[in-house]
C-alpha positions in Angstrom: 0.1 -0.2 -0.1 2.7 2.3 1.0 4.6 2.0 -2.4 1.4 2.5 -4.3 0.8 5.9 -2.5 4.6 6.8 -3.3 4.1 5.7 -7.0 0.9 8.0 -7.0 2.7 11.1 -5.6 5.6 10.6 -8.0 3.1 10.2 -11.1 1.5 13.4 -9.9 4.7 15.2 -9.6 6.2 14.2 -12.9 3.1 14.5 -14.6 2.6 18.1 -13.4 6.1 19.4 -14.2 5.7 17.7 -17.8 2.6 19.7 -18.3 4.2 23.1 -16.8 7.3 22.2 -19.1 5.2 21.9 -22.3 3.1 25.0 -21.2 6.2 27.0 -20.8 7.5 26.4 -24.5 6.8 29.1 -26.7 5.2 28.6 -30.4 8.1 29.0 -32.9 7.9 32.3 -34.7 7.1 31.8 -38.6 8.5 34.4 -41.3 6.3 34.9 -44.6 6.7 36.6 -47.8 4.7 37.3 -50.7 5.1 37.9 -54.4 2.2 39.7 -56.0 0.8 41.7 -59.1 -1.5 44.5 -58.6 -3.6 46.7 -61.1 -5.4 49.8 -60.3 -6.5 53.6 -60.5 -7.3 56.5 -58.4 -9.3 59.7 -58.7 -10.0 60.8 -55.0 -10.8 57.1 -54.6 -8.4 54.5 -54.9 -9.2 50.8 -56.2 -6.7 48.0 -57.3 -6.8 44.3 -57.3 -4.2 41.6 -58.0 -3.0 38.1 -56.8 0.2 36.4 -55.3 1.7 33.6 -53.3 2.7 33.8 -49.7 5.6 31.3 -48.8 7.0 31.0 -45.2 9.9 29.3 -43.7 7.9 26.4 -42.2 6.7 25.1 -45.6 3.2 26.6 -45.4 2.2 28.3 -48.7 -1.0 30.0 -50.0 -2.2 31.7 -52.9 -4.0 35.0 -52.3 -6.0 37.6 -53.7 -5.2 41.3 -52.8 -7.7 44.1 -53.1 -6.8 47.7 -52.1 -9.3 50.4 -51.5 -9.2 53.9 -50.2 -9.3 57.8 -50.8 -7.6 61.1 -50.5 -6.2 63.5 -52.8 -4.9 61.1 -55.2 -4.7 60.6 -59.1 -3.4 57.8 -61.6 -2.9 54.6 -62.4 -0.6 51.6 -61.5 0.2 48.2 -62.7 2.8 46.6 -60.3 4.2 43.1 -61.8 7.2 42.3 -59.5 5.8 43.2 -56.1 7.3 41.7 -53.1 5.8 41.7 -49.4 7.4 41.2 -46.1 5.1 40.0 -43.1 6.3 40.5 -39.4 6.8 37.4 -37.8 3.8 35.3 -37.2 3.0 31.8 -35.5 1.3 30.5 -38.4 -0.1 31.7 -42.0 -3.6 32.1 -41.2 -2.4 35.3 -39.3 -1.6 37.1 -42.5 -5.4 36.8 -44.1 -7.6 40.1 -43.2 -7.7 43.8 -43.6 -4.6 45.9 -43.1 -4.6 49.7 -42.9 -2.0 52.4 -44.1 -1.6 55.9 -44.8 0.9 56.8 -48.0 2.2 59.4 -50.1 3.3 58.4 -53.7 4.5 59.7 -56.9 6.0 58.3 -60.3 5.4 58.4 -64.1 5.8 55.6 -66.4 8.2 53.6 -64.5 7.3 54.1 -60.8 8.3 52.5 -57.7 6.2 52.1 -54.4 6.7 51.4 -50.9 4.4 51.0 -48.1 3.6 49.6 -44.8 0.2 48.2 -43.6 -0.6 46.9 -40.4 -3.5 44.7 -38.9 -3.4 44.5 -35.1 0.4 43.0 -34.5 0.8 42.0 -37.9 2.6 44.3 -40.4 3.2 43.9 -44.0 6.0 46.1 -45.9 5.1 45.9 -49.7 7.7 47.1 -52.4 7.2 46.9 -56.0 8.1 48.5 -59.6 5.9 48.8 -62.4 4.1 51.1 -65.1 1.8 54.0 -64.5 1.5 57.6 -63.5 0.3 58.4 -59.8 0.5 61.6 -57.3 -1.3 61.8 -54.0 -1.6 61.3 -50.5 -4.2 58.7 -49.4 -5.5 56.7 -46.6 -6.4 53.0 -47.4 -6.9 49.4 -46.8 -5.3 46.4 -48.3 -7.3 43.0 -47.7 -5.8 39.6 -48.4 -7.4 36.6 -48.8 -6.9 32.9 -49.6 -7.8 31.5 -53.0 -8.0 28.2 -54.5 -5.5 27.5 -57.1 
């Protein structure tokens, strides 16, 4: 009987410590990047749509649809073909989907370049790209990333 009680106490102690060790281990951070293209226009109201692919260093991948809307003192059109996006670290790829917000200033003619930073809660997205078009202005907008089936 005494051995059974000691065994029960030891099981409880080691079982509890194993749970504590597992709970203390933080999930690994995941780095994700996006390659994309985007095409749109603006006359006070800005709109653009595009697509891309997100790849993460843990092997997760997703084809995505991108939609940009906003407004402000902005005029022009854009066609970004070789865009790159870098997300802040996440726990899993599902954290990147949703609506991001930003304020940006831009200018370009014929071959233009653009850099923007969008944020959604704790997740940030830095976008860079080159393309064709003409644009000038200051605007506030949102960018929505949704998963597509391809």
